[in-house]
C-alpha positions as CSV (number, residue, x, y, z in Angstrom):
1,M,102.4,9.2,110.8
2,T,102.4,5.4,111.5
3,V,105.5,3.4,110.6
4,S,106.9,0.1,111.7
5,A,110.5,0.3,112.9
6,T,110.6,-3.4,113.3
7,E,109.6,-4.0,109.7
8,A,112.1,-1.4,108.4
9,A,114.9,-2.9,110.5
10,F,115.1,-6.0,108.3
11,E,115.3,-4.1,105.0
12,G,119.1,-4.7,104.8
13,F,118.6,-8.5,105.0
14,R,115.9,-8.2,102.3
15,V,118.2,-6.3,100.0
16,T,120.9,-8.9,100.6
17,R,118.5,-11.8,99.9
18,R,117.1,-10.3,96.7
19,H,120.3,-9.0,95.3
20,P,123.3,-11.1,96.5
21,G,125.2,-10.4,93.4
22,V,124.8,-6.6,93.9
23,V,126.1,-6.9,97.5
24,L,129.1,-8.8,96.1
25,I,129.8,-5.9,93.7
26,W,129.6,-3.5,96.6
27,A,132.0,-5.7,98.5
28,G,134.4,-5.4,95.5
29,V,134.1,-1.6,95.7
30,W,134.9,-1.8,99.4
31,L,137.9,-4.0,98.6
32,I,139.3,-1.5,96.1
33,G,138.7,1.3,98.7
34,L,140.4,-0.7,101.5
35,I,143.4,-1.3,99.2
36,L,143.6,2.5,98.5
37,M,143.4,3.2,102.2
38,M,146.3,0.8,102.9
39,A,148.2,2.5,100.1
40,V,147.7,5.8,101.9
41,I,148.3,4.6,105.4
42,L,151.3,2.3,105.0
43,P,153.9,4.8,103.9
44,L,153.1,6.9,106.9
45,M,153.1,4.1,109.5
46,T,155.8,1.7,108.1
47,P,158.8,3.5,109.8
48,W,157.0,3.0,113.2
49,M,155.4,-0.4,112.5
50,D,157.6,-2.4,114.9
51,E,156.9,0.0,117.8
52,I,153.1,0.1,117.0
53,I,153.0,-3.7,117.0
54,A,155.0,-4.0,120.2
55,A,152.6,-1.5,122.0
56,E,149.7,-3.9,121.4
57,G,147.1,-1.1,121.3
58,N,148.5,0.8,124.3
59,A,148.8,4.4,122.9
60,S,150.6,5.6,126.0
61,A,153.4,3.2,125.2
62,L,154.1,4.9,121.9
63,T,156.6,7.6,121.3
64,P,155.4,11.0,120.1
65,G,156.6,10.3,116.6
66,A,154.6,7.0,116.4
67,R,151.5,8.7,117.8
68,Q,151.8,11.5,115.3
69,A,152.2,9.0,112.5
70,M,149.1,7.1,113.5
71,Q,147.1,10.4,113.6
72,M,148.4,11.5,110.2
73,A,147.5,8.0,108.8
74,T,144.0,8.3,110.2
75,F,143.5,11.8,108.7
76,A,144.9,10.7,105.4
77,A,142.5,7.7,105.2
78,I,139.3,9.8,106.0
79,P,138.8,11.3,102.5
80,V,139.0,7.8,100.9
81,G,136.5,6.5,103.5
82,L,134.1,9.4,102.8
83,L,134.3,8.9,99.1
84,L,133.6,5.2,99.4
85,Q,130.6,5.8,101.6
86,A,129.3,8.6,99.3
87,L,129.5,6.2,96.4
88,I,127.9,3.1,98.0
89,M,125.3,4.8,100.3
90,P,123.3,6.2,97.4
91,A,123.5,2.8,95.7
92,V,121.9,1.1,98.8
93,Y,119.3,3.8,98.9
94,R,118.5,3.2,95.2
95,A,118.0,-0.5,95.8
96,V,115.4,0.4,98.4
97,L,113.8,3.6,97.0
98,R,114.4,3.6,93.2
99,P,114.9,-0.1,92.2
100,Q,113.8,0.8,88.7
101,E,117.0,2.8,88.2
102,K,119.0,-0.3,87.6
103,G,122.4,0.5,86.1
104,F,125.5,-1.3,87.4
105,A,124.6,-2.4,90.9
106,W,122.9,0.9,91.3
107,L,126.3,2.6,91.4
108,R,126.7,6.0,89.8
109,I,128.8,9.1,90.0
110,G,126.5,12.1,90.0
111,R,124.7,14.7,92.0
112,D,123.3,12.2,94.5
113,E,126.9,11.1,95.3
114,G,128.1,14.7,95.6
115,R,125.3,15.6,98.0
116,M,125.9,12.5,100.0
117,F,129.6,13.4,100.3
118,V,128.6,16.8,101.7
119,V,126.2,15.3,104.2
120,L,128.8,12.7,105.4
121,L,131.4,15.4,105.7
122,V,129.2,17.7,107.8
123,L,128.0,14.8,110.0
124,G,131.6,13.7,110.4
125,L,132.6,17.2,111.5
126,V,129.7,17.3,114.0
127,S,130.9,14.0,115.4
128,V,134.5,15.3,115.8
129,A,133.3,18.5,117.4
130,L,131.2,16.5,120.0
131,N,134.2,14.3,120.8
132,L,136.5,17.3,121.1
133,A,134.0,19.0,123.5
134,G,133.4,15.9,125.5
135,T,137.0,14.9,126.1
136,P,138.1,18.0,128.1
137,L,134.8,17.9,130.0
138,Q,135.5,14.4,131.2
139,Q,139.1,15.2,132.0
140,W,137.9,18.1,134.1
141,A,135.3,15.9,135.8
142,A,138.0,13.3,136.7
143,G,139.7,15.8,139.0
144,A,136.8,18.0,140.2
145,L,133.9,15.6,140.8
146,T,133.2,12.7,143.0
147,L,132.7,9.2,141.5
148,P,128.8,9.3,141.6
149,L,128.8,12.7,139.8
150,R,131.3,11.5,137.2
151,L,129.1,8.5,136.5
152,L,126.1,10.8,136.1
153,L,128.1,13.1,133.8
154,S,129.2,10.1,131.7
155,L,125.6,8.9,131.4
156,A,124.4,12.3,130.5
157,L,127.1,12.6,127.7
158,F,126.2,9.1,126.5
159,A,122.5,10.0,126.4
160,L,123.3,13.3,124.6
161,S,125.4,11.4,122.0
162,I,122.6,8.9,121.4
163,F,120.0,11.7,121.1
164,I,122.1,13.7,118.5
165,S,122.9,10.5,116.6
166,V,119.2,9.6,116.3
167,R,118.3,13.2,115.3
168,L,120.9,13.2,112.5
169,S,120.0,9.7,111.2
170,M,117.4,10.8,108.7
171,I,119.4,13.6,107.0
172,A,121.2,11.3,104.5
173,P,118.1,9.3,103.3
174,V,115.9,12.5,103.2
175,T,118.6,14.2,101.2
176,F,118.6,11.3,98.7
177,V,114.8,11.3,98.4
178,R,114.5,15.1,98.0
179,R,117.5,15.3,95.6
180,K,118.8,18.3,97.6
181,L,120.6,18.9,100.9
182,A,118.0,18.4,103.6
183,F,119.6,19.0,106.9
184,R,116.7,20.9,108.4
185,E,114.0,18.6,107.1
186,G,115.9,15.5,108.2
187,W,116.4,17.0,111.7
188,R,112.7,17.9,112.0
189,M,111.5,14.5,110.7
190,S,113.7,12.6,113.2
191,G,112.2,14.8,116.0
192,R,108.7,13.6,115.1
193,L,109.9,10.0,114.9
194,F,112.4,10.0,117.7
195,W,111.3,6.9,119.6
196,P,110.7,4.7,116.5
197,L,114.1,5.8,115.2
198,L,115.7,5.1,118.5
199,G,114.3,1.5,118.5
200,L,115.3,1.1,114.8
201,T,118.9,2.3,115.6
202,V,119.2,-0.2,118.5
203,M,117.9,-3.1,116.3
204,V,120.1,-2.4,113.3
205,I,123.2,-2.0,115.5
206,A,122.4,-5.3,117.3
207,M,121.9,-7.1,113.9
208,A,125.2,-5.7,112.6
209,A,126.9,-6.8,115.7
210,V,125.6,-10.4,115.2
211,V,126.9,-10.3,111.6
212,V,130.3,-9.1,112.8
213,L,130.4,-11.8,115.4
214,L,129.6,-14.5,112.8
215,L,132.3,-13.1,110.5
216,V,134.8,-13.2,113.4
217,L,134.0,-16.8,114.1
218,I,134.5,-17.5,110.4
219,G,137.7,-15.4,110.2
220,W,139.4,-16.8,113.3
221,P,140.5,-20.1,111.7
222,L,141.6,-18.1,108.7
223,Q,143.7,-15.8,110.9
224,V,145.3,-18.9,112.5
225,M,146.2,-20.1,109.0
226,V,147.7,-16.8,108.1
227,G,149.5,-16.3,111.3
228,G,150.8,-19.8,111.8
229,A,154.4,-20.4,112.6
230,G,156.9,-21.4,110.0
231,A,157.5,-20.4,106.4
232,I,154.6,-19.2,104.3
233,G,153.1,-22.1,102.4
234,P,150.0,-22.8,100.2
235,T,147.7,-23.0,103.3
236,Q,148.8,-19.7,104.6
237,G,148.4,-18.1,101.1
238,I,144.9,-19.4,100.8
239,G,144.1,-18.2,104.3
240,A,145.4,-14.7,103.5
241,L,143.4,-14.5,100.3
242,L,140.2,-15.5,102.1
243,M,140.8,-13.0,104.8
244,L,141.3,-10.3,102.2
245,L,138.0,-11.2,100.6
246,L,136.1,-11.6,103.9
247,M,136.9,-8.1,105.2
248,P,135.2,-6.1,102.4
249,L,132.3,-8.6,102.3
250,G,131.8,-8.0,106.0
251,V,131.9,-4.3,105.6
252,A,129.4,-4.4,102.7
253,L,127.0,-6.6,104.7
254,V,127.2,-4.4,107.7
255,T,126.7,-1.1,105.8
256,V,123.7,-2.5,104.0
257,I,122.2,-3.7,107.3
258,L,122.8,-0.2,108.8
259,W,121.8,2.0,105.9
260,A,118.9,0.3,104.2
261,P,116.4,0.4,107.1
262,F,116.4,4.2,107.2
263,A,115.7,4.4,103.5
264,A,112.9,1.9,104.0
265,L,111.5,4.2,106.7
266,C,111.5,7.1,104.2
267,R,109.6,4.8,101.7
268,D,107.1,3.7,104.3
269,L,106.4,7.3,105.3
270,A,105.8,8.3,101.7
271,E,103.2,5.5,101.4
272,T,101.3,6.4,104.6
């Protein structure tokens, strides 16, 4: 079973280069989804907005009511996020694995999307369970272990999270390829390809980070335009519009970079 993780890692850029219009459509879907998320979040957080802004990211400075509002807003936005991913992820996979199934930007609402929602929900629950298990363990270690042992424990937990993330990484694309839920098969496949998958994961995360950095460099002057002092004028209005368009475009680019390589790996495995 010989595959090239390096070759697969650039699949997201190839999809973007070949189908820029499709990526723009996916960005439009993300824009609609982000607006829906804000529509869900804002009513819950608006009464506490002044306090949240004043806290400047310091959760300990918030009152219990504000913290509860933020938690409720997060939980309320999760279903929208899952639905968005379950809609766009199969479209990205089709662009790589079934390009002949053209349609409208490879977007559909069908069984593939339903299975992807189930996969994403289960993987999300696994992630939450790992976080819930790790937090009290680290809290216990803070009071019971010496600094070297705490560092070793932190490294062990980090290594475990990386291991589990890599082992889960093939479940979604294999489910799409098999047209059925493939938790066991995806887990077994990732075990046979652990080291190539680990290298692939590191590369795509690094590439996504570079794209995010470039978008931040582009967005920073826009943020200055939007947040400048004085009354809102045409310049600030244009800056706000560009920021609104830049965010979903960035999300679309990053998700393609992160998702397409694993679909390419499935394709390459089928060809070997």
